[in-house]
C-alpha positions as CSV (number, residue, x, y, z in Angstrom):
1,X,47.5,59.1,-17.7
2,X,47.2,56.4,-20.9
3,X,48.6,56.2,-24.0
4,X,48.4,54.4,-27.1
5,X,51.9,53.8,-27.8
6,X,52.0,49.8,-28.1
7,X,49.7,50.4,-30.3
8,X,51.8,52.9,-32.5
9,X,54.7,50.6,-33.1
10,X,52.4,48.0,-33.8
11,X,51.7,50.7,-36.6
12,X,55.2,50.1,-37.3
13,X,55.9,47.1,-36.9
14,X,58.5,48.3,-33.9
15,X,59.2,46.6,-31.0
16,X,59.9,47.8,-27.5
17,X,63.4,48.1,-27.9
18,X,63.6,49.4,-31.3
19,X,62.0,52.7,-29.4
20,X,64.1,52.0,-26.4
21,X,66.7,52.7,-28.7
22,X,66.0,55.4,-30.8
23,X,65.2,57.1,-27.9
24,X,67.4,56.8,-25.3
25,X,66.1,55.1,-22.7
26,X,66.1,52.0,-21.2
27,X,63.4,48.7,-23.0
28,X,62.3,48.5,-19.1
29,X,61.6,52.1,-18.8
30,X,58.7,51.9,-22.3
31,X,57.6,48.7,-20.8
32,X,56.7,51.0,-18.1
33,X,54.3,54.0,-19.7
34,X,52.8,51.1,-22.3
35,X,51.6,49.8,-18.5
36,X,51.0,52.7,-17.1
37,X,53.2,52.7,-14.1
38,X,55.1,55.2,-15.2
39,X,54.9,58.7,-16.4
40,X,57.5,60.1,-19.2
41,X,59.0,63.4,-18.9
42,X,57.7,66.1,-21.7
43,X,60.7,66.2,-23.7
44,X,60.8,62.0,-23.2
45,X,56.6,62.1,-25.2
46,X,58.0,64.5,-27.4
47,X,60.4,62.0,-28.1
48,X,58.9,58.9,-29.0
49,X,55.6,60.8,-30.4
50,X,58.6,62.4,-33.2
51,X,60.1,58.4,-33.5
52,X,56.2,57.3,-34.4
53,X,55.3,59.9,-36.2
54,X,52.5,61.2,-34.2
55,X,51.6,63.9,-31.0
56,X,52.3,63.4,-27.5
57,X,48.2,64.8,-27.5
58,X,47.3,61.7,-30.0
59,X,50.0,59.4,-27.5
60,X,49.0,60.2,-24.0
61,X,46.0,61.5,-22.6
62,X,45.2,62.6,-19.1
63,X,42.2,60.9,-17.2
64,X,39.6,61.1,-14.7
65,X,43.0,60.8,-11.8
66,X,45.5,63.1,-13.5
67,X,43.2,66.6,-12.5
68,X,42.4,65.8,-8.8
């Protein structure tokens, strides 16, 4: 799953640590999500989207491999 978290964070001048604190996860979790190494739960995806003032489907996008 691709995501635009890093782009949206940059638009709002928000660090990974600040986002992590607001959604109550470790900074390493945000790092892993941004790098595509971890797919967040639906709840976490919606929390991230809410904090970044975006819709979840505007930040997260399924890739071809996600359909296999």
